[in-house]
C-alpha positions in Angstrom: 109.0 248.2 -20.7 106.5 245.2 -22.2 105.3 247.5 -24.9 108.7 248.3 -25.8 109.7 244.6 -25.9 106.8 244.0 -28.2 107.7 246.7 -30.6 109.9 246.2 -33.6 110.8 249.6 -34.9 114.1 250.2 -32.9 117.2 250.5 -35.1 120.2 248.2 -34.9 123.7 249.3 -36.4 126.2 246.6 -36.8 129.7 247.2 -34.9 127.7 249.9 -33.0 127.4 250.3 -29.2 124.6 247.7 -28.9 126.6 245.2 -31.1 129.6 245.8 -28.8 127.6 245.6 -25.7 126.2 242.0 -26.6 129.7 240.8 -27.6 130.8 242.0 -24.1 127.9 240.2 -22.4 128.6 237.0 -24.5 132.2 236.9 -23.4 131.0 237.1 -19.7 128.7 234.2 -20.2 131.6 232.4 -21.9 133.7 232.9 -18.7 130.6 231.6 -16.8 130.5 228.4 -19.0 134.1 227.6 -18.4 133.6 228.0 -14.6 130.8 225.5 -14.6 132.9 223.2 -16.5 135.6 223.3 -13.9 133.3 223.6 -10.8 130.2 221.3 -11.5 129.9 217.7 -11.6 128.7 215.8 -14.6 125.1 215.5 -13.2 125.0 219.4 -12.5 126.5 220.2 -16.0 123.9 218.0 -17.7 121.0 220.0 -15.7 122.7 223.3 -16.8 122.9 222.2 -20.4 119.3 221.0 -20.5 117.9 224.1 -18.8 120.1 226.2 -21.3 118.7 224.1 -24.3 114.9 224.6 -23.0 115.7 228.3 -22.5 116.7 228.8 -26.1 113.9 226.8 -27.5 111.3 228.9 -25.5 113.0 231.9 -26.5 112.3 231.0 -30.2 108.7 229.9 -29.4 108.0 233.2 -27.6 109.4 235.2 -30.5 107.2 233.1 -33.0 104.0 233.7 -30.9 104.6 237.3 -30.7 105.1 237.5 -34.6 101.8 235.5 -34.9 99.9 237.6 -32.5 100.8 240.8 -34.2 100.4 239.3 -37.7 104.3 239.9 -38.4 105.1 236.2 -39.3 106.5 236.1 -42.7 106.9 232.5 -44.3 109.8 233.9 -46.4 112.1 234.6 -43.3 110.5 233.3 -40.2 110.2 229.7 -40.6 113.0 227.9 -38.4 115.0 226.9 -41.5 118.1 229.1 -40.9 121.0 227.3 -39.3 120.7 228.8 -35.9 116.7 228.5 -35.7 116.9 225.1 -36.7 119.3 224.0 -34.1 117.3 226.1 -31.5 114.0 224.2 -32.5 115.8 220.8 -32.3 117.9 221.7 -29.5 116.0 219.7 -26.9 116.5 216.5 -29.0 120.1 217.3 -30.2 121.5 218.2 -26.8 119.5 216.4 -24.3 121.7 213.4 -24.2 125.3 214.6 -25.1 126.3 212.6 -28.2 129.7 212.6 -29.9 128.8 212.6 -33.5 125.8 215.0 -33.2 128.0 217.4 -30.9 130.7 217.2 -33.6 128.3 218.4 -36.4 126.9 221.1 -34.2 130.5 222.4 -33.2 131.6 222.7 -36.9 128.4 224.2 -37.9 128.3 227.0 -35.3 131.9 227.9 -35.6 131.5 228.3 -39.4 128.1 229.7 -39.5 126.8 231.0 -36.1 130.0 232.7 -34.9 129.9 234.6 -38.2 126.4 235.7 -37.5 127.5 237.1 -34.0 130.3 239.1 -35.7 128.4 240.3 -38.9 124.7 240.1 -37.5 121.8 240.1 -40.1 119.8 242.1 -37.7 117.9 245.4 -38.4 115.8 245.6 -34.8 117.7 247.1 -31.9 117.3 247.1 -28.0 115.0 246.4 -26.3 112.7 244.7 -28.9 112.0 240.9 -28.7 113.4 240.7 -32.1 116.8 241.8 -30.4 116.8 239.5 -27.8 115.8 236.5 -29.8 118.4 237.0 -32.2 121.4 237.3 -29.8 119.9 234.5 -27.3 119.6 232.1 -30.1 122.9 232.7 -31.7 124.9 233.4 -28.6 123.0 230.6 -26.7 123.8 228.0 -29.3 127.6 228.7 -29.3 127.8 228.6 -25.6 125.5 225.3 -25.4 128.0 223.7 -27.8 131.1 224.8 -26.2 129.7 223.8 -22.7 129.0 220.2 -23.8 132.3 219.7 -25.5 134.2 220.5 -22.6 131.9 219.4 -19.7 131.5 215.8 -21.1 134.7 215.9 -22.9 133.2 215.0 -26.4 136.1 216.6 -28.3 135.5 216.9 -32.2 137.4 214.4 -34.5 138.5 214.9 -38.1 135.7 212.6 -39.3 133.3 215.1 -38.0 134.7 217.8 -40.5 133.6 215.5 -43.3 130.4 214.6 -41.8 129.3 218.2 -41.4 130.3 219.0 -45.0 128.2 216.2 -46.1 125.2 217.3 -43.9 125.4 220.9 -44.9 125.3 220.2 -48.6 122.5 217.7 -48.3 120.4 220.2 -46.3 121.2 223.0 -48.9 120.1 220.5 -51.7 116.8 220.1 -49.9 116.5 223.6 -48.9 117.2 225.2 -52.4 114.1 224.0 -54.3 112.1 225.1 -51.3 113.4 228.6 -51.4 112.5 228.6 -55.1 109.0 227.3 -54.6 108.1 230.0 -51.9 110.4 232.8 -52.9 112.5 232.7 -49.9 116.2 233.0 -49.2 117.0 230.6 -46.3 120.6 229.8 -45.9 121.4 232.6 -48.4 121.2 230.1 -51.3 119.3 232.6 -53.6 121.2 236.0 -52.5 123.5 237.5 -50.1 122.1 238.9 -46.7 121.3 242.5 -46.8 123.8 243.6 -44.1 127.5 243.3 -44.7 129.0 239.8 -44.4 132.0 237.7 -45.6 129.9 236.6 -48.7 130.5 240.0 -50.1 134.0 239.1 -50.9 133.0 236.1 -53.0 131.3 237.5 -56.1 128.0 237.1 -57.4 125.4 234.4 -57.3 126.2 231.3 -57.7 129.8 232.0 -57.2 129.7 232.9 -53.8 128.0 229.7 -52.6 130.9 227.7 -54.1 133.5 230.1 -52.4 131.5 229.8 -49.2 131.7 226.0 -49.2 135.5 226.3 -49.6 135.8 228.8 -46.9 133.4 226.5 -44.5 136.0 223.8 -45.1 138.8 226.2 -44.0 136.7 227.1 -41.0 136.1 223.6 -40.0 139.9 222.9 -40.3 140.9 225.7 -38.2 138.1 224.9 -35.7 139.5 221.4 -35.4 143.2 222.5 -35.2 143.0 223.1 -31.4 141.9 219.4 -30.6 144.2 218.1 -33.2 147.2 219.8 -31.5 145.9 218.5 -28.1 145.5 214.9 -29.3 149.1 215.2 -31.0 150.6 216.7 -27.8 149.2 213.8 -25.7 150.4 211.1 -27.9 153.7 212.7 -27.7 153.8 212.8 -24.1 152.5 209.2 -23.8 155.3 208.0 -26.0 
């Protein structure tokens, strides 16, 4: 089994049986997260959140060690510069102490980017490879972690978080683009679209798909904020 885990020659098909199985498992974990919010106290939820953060971080570390040991590590694709890998690396700093502003940014980023990566995965290696487990633990784990902290600690996103996230993502892209050019990489898909089917396929060639993606990201941010806006509005109406 360990040898199978270390191999990277298993096929993965988006929207296939493995993809469906992962979505089902993710949904079950989401139910577990909601249970913990309702049944654990604040200290227990904080401990759960920290353990979850460390687990995601160590998953990325183990994957990197395996890559380096087998001489598979590729600077062009394996640096922790993509959205989900970056959040996984910084997770112990970002999530150790729940913080309103940080959590808002993480929430809008994962709803616009990470959730998309769950539905249309840029993954080519299937079960039971470590590549497969790393991809889904990091992507699914980040989503569950953010949702857990929002509801466990009642740090609900605000509208100002939409603008803050949009500014942050553009600043990060501006820094990342010249790095991509310098090393010949494609982090954040700033140079070309992902190889697998994705929402970017509908937005035309480079660089038009980047500008279109920014508009779509704002729509995603607004949709992600809408439930919290309606709850706040309903609460104010009830109070009046």
